[in-house]
C-alpha positions in Angstrom: 0.0 0.0 0.1 2.4 2.6 1.2 5.6 3.0 -1.1 7.8 5.7 0.6 8.4 6.7 4.3 10.1 9.7 6.0 10.5 10.5 9.6 9.4 13.7 11.2 10.2 14.9 14.7 7.9 16.3 17.4 9.4 18.6 20.0 7.1 19.2 22.9 6.9 23.2 23.6 4.3 23.0 26.3 3.4 19.8 28.4 1.3 17.4 26.4 -1.4 15.0 27.5 -2.5 12.5 24.9 -4.6 10.6 27.1 -5.6 6.8 27.4 -8.8 7.3 29.4 -9.4 6.8 32.9 -7.1 4.3 34.9 -7.3 2.4 38.1 -3.9 3.4 39.2 -2.5 6.5 41.1 -3.1 8.9 38.2 -6.6 9.4 37.1 -5.8 10.4 33.5 -2.6 8.8 32.4 -0.9 9.3 29.1 -0.7 6.8 26.4 2.1 4.1 26.6 3.6 1.3 24.6 2.1 -2.0 26.0 5.4 -4.0 25.9 7.8 -1.2 27.2 5.6 1.3 29.1 7.4 4.0 27.2 5.1 7.1 26.3 3.7 7.3 22.8 1.1 9.1 20.7 -1.5 6.9 19.0 -1.3 7.3 15.1 -5.0 8.0 15.0 -4.8 11.0 17.3 -1.7 12.4 15.6 -3.2 12.0 12.1 -6.5 13.7 13.3 -4.6 16.7 14.8 -2.6 17.1 11.5 -5.7 16.6 9.4 -7.4 19.4 11.3 -4.6 21.8 10.9 -4.5 21.0 7.0 -8.4 21.6 7.1 -8.2 25.0 8.9 -5.4 26.1 6.5 -7.6 25.2 3.5 -10.4 27.4 4.6 -13.3 27.2 2.1 -11.2 27.1 -1.1 -12.5 24.4 -3.3 -9.3 23.3 -4.7 -7.5 23.1 -1.5 -10.4 21.0 0.1 -10.1 18.7 -3.0 -6.6 18.2 -2.4 -7.1 17.5 1.3 -9.7 14.8 0.5 -7.4 13.2 -2.0 -4.4 13.2 0.5 -6.2 12.3 3.8 -9.4 10.5 2.6 -12.9 11.6 2.3 -15.6 10.1 4.4 -18.1 10.7 1.7 -16.1 9.0 -1.0 -15.2 5.5 -1.8 -11.4 5.7 -1.4 -8.9 5.8 1.5 -6.3 8.5 2.0 -2.9 8.4 0.3 -1.0 9.3 3.6 -0.5 7.6 6.7 1.3 8.0 10.0 2.8 5.5 12.6 2.6 6.0 16.3 4.7 8.9 17.6 7.6 7.1 19.6 9.9 8.5 22.2 13.4 9.4 21.2 14.8 11.8 24.0 13.2 12.5 27.4 14.1 15.7 29.3 15.3 15.1 32.9 16.6 17.6 35.6 20.3 17.8 35.9 22.4 18.9 38.8 24.8 20.5 36.1 23.6 22.0 32.8 20.0 22.4 33.9 18.7 19.6 32.2 19.6 16.6 30.0 18.2 14.7 27.1 18.2 10.9 28.1 17.6 8.0 25.9 18.7 4.3 26.0 20.2 1.7 23.6 16.6 0.1 23.2 15.3 3.4 21.8 18.4 4.2 19.7 18.3 0.7 18.2 14.6 1.0 17.3 15.2 4.4 15.9 18.0 3.2 13.6 15.6 0.5 12.3 13.1 2.9 11.5 15.7 5.0 9.5 16.6 1.9 7.6 13.0 1.4 6.8 13.0 4.8 5.3 16.2 4.3 3.4 17.9 7.1 5.2 21.5 7.3 4.4 22.4 9.2 7.5 23.0 6.9 10.4 23.6 6.9 14.2 26.9 5.2 15.4 26.5 2.0 17.4 26.8 2.5 21.0 28.0 -0.2 23.7 25.5 -1.4 26.2 25.3 0.7 29.3 25.2 -1.0 32.8 22.6 -0.1 35.3 23.9 2.9 37.5 26.3 4.1 34.6 25.8 6.4 31.6 27.5 7.6 28.4 27.4 11.4 28.0 28.0 13.7 25.0 29.7 16.4 26.7 31.5 15.4 30.1 32.4 19.0 31.0 28.7 20.5 30.5 26.9 17.6 32.6 29.5 15.9 34.7 30.5 16.4 38.1 33.5 14.4 39.4 33.1 11.6 36.9 29.4 11.4 37.5 26.1 12.9 36.0 23.4 13.6 38.6 19.8 13.3 37.2 17.0 14.2 39.6 18.4 12.7 42.8 20.2 9.8 41.2 24.0 9.6 40.5 25.3 7.8 37.4 28.8 7.1 36.9 30.3 8.2 33.5 31.4 5.3 31.6 31.9 6.5 28.1 31.7 9.5 26.0 29.3 9.7 23.1 29.8 12.9 21.2 29.4 11.3 17.6 25.9 9.9 18.5 24.8 13.2 19.9 26.1 14.9 16.8 24.4 12.4 14.5 21.0 12.9 16.5 21.3 16.6 16.3 21.8 16.6 12.5 18.9 14.1 11.8 16.5 15.8 14.2 17.6 19.4 13.7 17.8 20.1 17.5 21.1 21.7 18.4 20.9 21.2 22.0 21.3 17.6 21.8 25.1 18.0 21.2 25.8 19.0 24.7 22.9 17.4 26.7 22.8 13.7 25.6 22.9 11.1 28.2 22.5 7.4 27.3 21.3 5.3 30.3 20.7 1.6 30.6 17.3 0.4 29.4 16.1 -0.3 32.9 17.3 3.0 34.3 15.6 4.9 31.4 12.5 3.1 32.0 12.3 4.2 35.6 12.5 7.9 34.6 9.9 7.8 32.0 7.5 6.2 34.5 8.3 8.4 37.4 9.4 11.8 36.0 6.6 12.8 33.8 4.5 15.8 34.9 1.5 15.1 37.0 -0.9 17.9 37.6 -3.8 17.9 40.2 -6.8 19.7 38.9 -10.3 20.6 40.4 -13.6 21.6 39.2 -15.1 24.8 40.6 -18.8 25.3 41.5 -19.8 28.6 39.5 -22.5 29.5 42.0 -20.2 29.2 45.2 -16.8 29.8 43.7 -15.6 26.7 45.7 -14.3 23.3 44.8 -17.0 20.8 44.0 -16.8 17.8 46.4 -15.1 14.8 45.0 -14.1 16.8 41.8 -10.3 16.5 42.4 -8.3 14.5 39.8 -4.8 14.0 38.5 -3.5 14.4 34.8 -0.4 13.1 33.5 1.8 15.1 30.9 4.8 14.6 28.8 7.1 17.4 29.9 8.2 20.4 27.7 11.5 19.4 25.6 10.5 15.8 25.0 11.4 14.7 21.6 9.4 12.2 19.6 9.3 11.0 16.0 6.7 9.4 13.6 7.0 8.0 10.1 4.9 9.6 7.2 3.8 7.1 4.9 2.8 7.8 1.2 1.1 6.1 -1.6 -0.5 7.1 -4.9 -3.9 8.5 -4.6 -6.7 5.9 -4.8 -8.9 7.6 -7.4 -8.5 9.1 -10.8 -7.9 12.8 -10.8 -6.7 15.6 -12.8 -4.8 17.0 -9.9 -1.1 17.2 -9.8 -1.2 15.1 -6.5 -1.1 11.5 -8.0 2.3 9.9 -7.2 3.5 8.8 -3.8 6.4 11.4 -4.1 3.8 14.2 -4.9 1.7 13.1 -1.8 5.0 13.2 0.4 5.9 16.6 -1.1 2.4 18.1 -0.3 2.8 17.0 3.4 6.3 18.4 3.8 5.4 21.6 2.1 2.2 22.4 4.0 2.8 21.1 7.4 2.9 23.8 9.9 6.1 24.3 11.9 3.8 24.3 15.3 0.7 22.5 15.9 -1.4 21.4 18.9 -1.8 17.8 20.0 -3.9 16.1 22.7 -6.1 17.7 25.5 -6.5 21.0 27.0 -5.8 23.0 24.0 -7.5 26.0 25.9 -5.0 25.8 28.7 -2.1 26.2 26.3 -1.1 22.4 26.5 0.0 20.2 23.8 2.0 22.9 21.6 4.4 21.0 19.5 7.1 22.0 17.2 7.3 20.1 13.9 10.6 19.3 12.4 10.5 17.5 9.0 13.6 15.4 7.8 15.6 17.3 5.3 17.6 14.7 3.6 16.9 14.5 -0.2 
């Protein structure tokens, strides 16, 4: 069905809540997570819906733009599917408070291996150097002078011994994602240590509902919401195929469909809940390799 794929990146600007519904755990409204790893994600359906809505707003009432929109994303009233698809947005870098350097971008070997596999799927020539496995309680850092304290990196209240330097990996990630700060702030943890951070260091906000008549909290209306913190970096794959119907429009081949997406996707969009509270503002960075 889909013939070509390209990655694009999502850098969270304001805390993002892509919810999974109510939960029986400590957090009333948790974020979406992968079933097998517990790592945060954004479901492809929600991501595509947010992107389509932005394209729909930009099309306005112009008939030709609306026609293009339906050819690319599909038309509920027509007997053909859309020519573009998206994978789940997966985690690549997670921001964590650092004793030195303010904060660090953490990742792990499991995520980097998965990301390399996605780049291979897209036939991307730029690659990430292979990293050695990291032991629990140790880390690899991109800039020891920027983040290190006496041969250690202190993240939140935990200390990790610097076992190796990884400037080449940080530089490759910076070039591929277009995010300059990675060069100094990258820390690679063991898979287990990384999982602890993404489970315990998300933002959890307590909210209430106010009675408009009394101006006081409605009894029992206290609840907690989980958010991905600002500076989180995720990625998704854009998947393109030829359009599924005859058309006199220029948008026919998979390459034209991909170009339509890259040329028209805004640099900033909103994803997830609580848009009226300024949540879920995301910077979109398309991959620039020809």
